[in-house]
C-alpha positions in Angstrom: 146.3 31.1 149.5 146.0 27.3 149.4 143.4 25.7 147.5 141.5 24.1 150.6 141.5 27.5 152.3 140.0 28.9 148.7 137.6 26.0 148.8 136.2 26.7 152.3 136.0 30.6 151.6 133.9 30.1 148.5 131.8 27.1 150.0 130.7 29.0 153.2 129.8 32.1 151.1 128.1 30.2 148.2 126.0 28.1 151.1 125.0 31.5 152.4 123.9 33.0 149.3 121.9 29.9 148.0 119.8 29.9 151.5 119.4 33.5 150.8 118.2 33.3 147.5 115.9 30.3 148.3 114.2 32.3 151.1 113.7 35.2 148.8 112.0 32.9 146.6 109.6 31.8 148.9 108.4 35.2 149.5 106.1 35.0 146.1 104.3 31.8 147.3 104.0 33.4 150.9 103.1 36.7 150.0 100.3 35.4 147.6 98.2 33.6 150.7 99.0 36.4 153.3 95.5 38.2 154.3 96.4 41.6 152.7 93.2 43.2 153.8 93.9 42.4 157.7 97.9 42.9 157.4 98.6 45.4 154.8 102.0 46.3 156.1 103.0 42.7 156.3 101.8 41.6 152.9 103.9 44.7 151.4 107.3 43.8 153.4 106.6 40.2 152.1 105.7 41.1 148.5 109.1 43.4 148.2 111.4 40.5 147.8 108.9 38.3 146.0 109.7 40.6 142.9 113.3 39.5 142.4 112.9 36.0 141.2 115.4 36.6 138.1 118.1 37.6 140.5 117.6 34.9 142.7 117.7 32.5 139.9 120.7 33.4 138.5 122.3 34.2 141.8 121.2 31.1 143.3 122.3 28.8 140.4 125.4 30.4 140.1 126.3 29.7 143.8 124.9 26.1 143.6 127.6 25.4 141.0 130.3 27.0 142.8 129.0 25.0 145.9 129.3 21.7 144.2 132.6 22.7 142.3 134.5 23.9 145.3 134.6 20.5 147.1 132.3 18.5 149.5 134.6 18.4 152.4 132.9 19.6 155.8 129.0 19.0 154.5 128.3 15.8 155.6 126.5 12.6 153.7 123.6 14.8 153.1 125.4 17.6 151.1 123.3 16.7 148.0 120.0 17.8 149.8 121.0 21.3 150.0 121.3 21.6 146.1 118.3 19.5 145.8 116.1 21.7 147.8 117.5 24.8 146.5 117.3 24.0 143.0 113.5 22.9 143.9 112.3 26.0 145.6 114.4 28.5 142.5 113.0 26.5 139.7 109.3 26.2 141.1 109.0 29.6 142.4 110.3 31.2 139.2 107.3 29.7 137.5 105.0 30.6 140.2 102.7 33.3 138.2 99.2 34.2 137.2 97.6 32.5 134.1 99.0 33.6 130.7 97.0 33.7 127.3 97.6 30.2 125.0 99.6 30.4 122.1 98.1 30.5 118.6 99.0 29.5 115.4 100.3 32.3 112.9 97.0 33.2 110.7 97.6 33.2 107.3 95.7 36.6 107.0 98.5 39.1 108.3 95.9 41.7 109.1 94.2 39.3 111.7 97.3 39.8 114.0 97.4 42.9 116.3 100.8 43.9 117.4 101.1 45.9 120.8 103.8 47.8 122.4 104.1 49.4 125.4 106.9 51.8 126.3 107.9 53.8 129.7 110.0 56.6 128.4 111.5 58.0 131.4 110.3 61.5 132.1 113.9 62.8 132.2 114.5 61.7 128.3 115.2 64.6 126.0 116.1 62.5 123.0 113.4 60.8 121.4 115.0 59.9 117.9 115.2 56.2 119.1 111.2 56.4 119.5 110.3 58.1 116.6 112.9 55.7 114.8 111.1 52.8 116.4 107.6 54.1 115.6 108.4 54.7 111.9 109.4 51.2 111.1 107.1 49.0 109.0 106.7 46.6 111.5 106.0 49.3 114.3 103.1 48.4 116.7 99.8 48.7 115.4 98.9 50.2 119.1 101.2 51.9 121.5 101.2 52.4 125.1 103.5 55.4 126.3 104.1 56.1 129.9 105.9 58.9 131.6 104.9 60.9 128.4 106.0 64.5 128.7 105.3 67.6 126.3 108.6 67.2 124.9 107.7 63.7 123.8 104.3 65.0 122.4 106.3 67.5 120.5 108.7 64.9 119.1 105.8 62.6 118.1 104.2 65.7 116.1 107.1 67.0 114.3 107.8 63.5 112.8 105.7 63.2 109.6 106.3 59.5 109.3 105.1 58.8 113.0 102.3 61.2 112.7 101.3 59.5 109.4 101.6 56.1 111.0 99.5 56.9 114.2 96.7 59.3 112.9 94.5 58.3 116.1 96.0 59.4 119.4 94.8 60.1 123.1 97.9 61.9 124.6 97.9 63.5 128.0 101.6 65.0 128.5 102.5 66.0 132.1 105.5 67.3 133.6 105.9 64.5 136.0 106.3 60.8 135.6 102.7 60.2 135.2 101.9 61.6 131.5 100.2 59.0 129.5 99.5 58.5 125.8 97.7 56.0 123.5 98.8 55.7 119.9 96.9 53.7 117.1 96.8 53.0 113.4 93.2 52.2 113.9 90.3 54.6 114.7 89.9 55.4 118.5 86.4 56.4 120.0 84.8 56.8 123.4 88.1 58.2 124.6 88.1 59.1 128.6 90.9 60.9 131.0 90.4 59.6 134.3 92.5 62.1 136.7 93.9 61.0 139.7 91.7 61.0 143.2 94.2 61.2 145.6 97.6 61.0 146.2 98.0 57.4 146.0 96.3 57.4 142.5 97.8 58.3 138.9 96.2 59.1 135.7 94.5 56.3 133.7 93.2 56.3 129.9 90.4 54.6 128.4 89.4 54.1 124.8 87.9 51.8 122.1 89.5 50.6 119.0 88.0 49.6 115.8 89.7 46.7 114.4 88.5 44.3 111.9 85.0 45.2 112.6 85.4 44.4 116.4 85.3 47.0 119.2 88.5 46.7 121.0 88.7 48.4 124.6 91.9 49.4 125.7 92.9 50.7 129.4 96.3 52.6 129.8 97.7 52.9 133.2 101.2 53.8 135.3 100.5 53.2 139.1 102.6 54.5 141.6 105.6 52.1 142.5 104.8 50.3 145.7 107.1 52.7 148.2 104.6 51.7 151.1 101.7 49.6 151.6 99.1 52.6 150.6 100.8 52.8 147.1 100.7 48.9 146.9 97.0 48.8 147.5 96.4 51.7 145.1 98.3 50.0 142.4 96.4 46.5 143.2 93.0 48.4 143.2 93.6 50.2 140.1 94.4 46.8 138.5 91.3 45.4 139.4 89.1 48.6 138.9 90.2 48.6 135.1 90.0 44.9 134.5 86.4 45.3 135.8 85.5 48.3 133.9 87.0 46.1 130.7 85.2 43.0 131.6 81.9 45.2 131.7 82.3 46.4 127.9 80.7 44.5 125.1 82.7 43.0 122.4 84.9 40.6 124.4 88.3 42.1 123.2 90.2 44.1 125.8 93.9 45.2 126.2 94.9 46.9 129.8 98.9 47.5 129.5 101.6 49.9 130.7 104.6 50.0 133.2 102.4 48.7 136.0 105.2 48.8 138.9 104.4 45.0 139.5 106.1 41.6 138.6 104.3 38.3 137.7 105.3 36.9 141.3 102.8 39.5 143.2 98.9 39.4 144.5 97.9 42.4 142.2 98.3 40.3 138.9 97.0 37.1 140.6 93.8 39.4 141.6 92.7 40.0 137.8 93.9 36.6 136.2 90.2 35.6 135.9 89.6 38.3 133.3 92.7 39.6 132.3 95.9 37.2 131.5 99.1 38.3 130.6 100.1 38.3 127.2 103.7 39.2 127.4 106.6 36.6 128.6 108.6 36.8 131.7 111.6 38.8 130.0 112.8 41.8 132.5 112.3 45.2 130.9 114.0 47.4 134.1 116.4 48.3 134.6 117.9 48.8 130.9 121.5 48.5 132.1 123.7 48.8 128.8 120.8 48.4 126.6 120.1 45.0 127.5 120.7 43.7 130.7 117.1 44.2 133.1 116.3 42.3 136.4 112.6 42.8 136.6 109.4 42.3 134.4 107.4 45.7 135.3 106.0 46.4 131.7 103.0 44.4 130.9 100.3 43.9 128.4 97.3 42.1 129.9 94.5 40.8 127.5 91.1 39.5 127.7 90.3 35.7 127.1 89.4 36.3 123.7 93.0 36.6 122.4 95.9 34.2 121.7 99.6 35.3 121.5 101.3 34.5 118.4 104.7 36.2 119.3 106.5 38.9 120.9 109.4 39.9 123.2 111.2 42.8 124.6 111.8 46.1 122.0 114.7 48.2 121.1 116.7 50.3 123.5 114.9 54.0 123.4 117.2 55.2 125.9 115.0 55.2 128.6 115.7 53.1 131.9 112.9 50.6 130.7 112.9 48.6 127.5 109.5 48.4 125.8 107.6 45.3 125.5 106.0 43.7 122.5 103.2 41.4 121.7 101.4 39.8 118.7 97.8 38.8 119.2 95.3 37.3 117.2 91.6 36.9 118.1 90.5 33.1 119.3 88.8 31.3 116.9 
């Protein structure tokens, strides 16, 4: 096939991909400002494409490069306007997210840092060797939130003496469905509460208080349903708001909410709680765990009250699940 024909073939498809990715990226700000209470179905439909910003960025940027390399013939004098507009939208919307915790300096005292991990184990998992190996490490998290926690996972933790010794304080509610939860802590837990689901759109939630450095740290663990329709999307957002309000009302000023929240940083639900709970983890995607490293959506989050600063974090090891764990290292703000 002659080169000009190949160039036109690539240019035509790259141009379409650029526009599609640009339109998909624009779904994030549009969904943010739609009147959700008046038009929940429209809000849900617009928000669905808003979650895929990593995909739009990679595919859109690749298409832009191909478009520019394949030749400018037939694009007119203003051919640069398309790449400039698309690059502005793709880059700008990618940064569209709720407020995050400020960064802090690494404290001189290692005991002033709390390491927090959250991991969706996948209810179909039967081999928990990678999980127990991770939790037995010397630098394993101080507090761990586990989702899709089953009886098999429970027995694996109980049978491992190193894990049992490292996490003597637990609130575990295994379930045969994908909505069992567990909280593991190196520090004492109190005020432990299990909130069972209230309706078909609701899921289990756990609450507890950790005694850390002579301060009370309040925890909420949850795993909302994915937004399969507008009812589930609203239930997810409602659960986030309810837990944020509960944590804000507790004395002490330190609080954490974590889990597979089935939401990305570009959706309305996280903006709704940013006044009280801010994202502590980065934007690295955690699902699906393809080939042990390739993921697309950042669905797993650690949300923290304003009394914290972030000193580090990232994506954890491959645990054999379809999610990668998320880790954050926090210190109390001075």
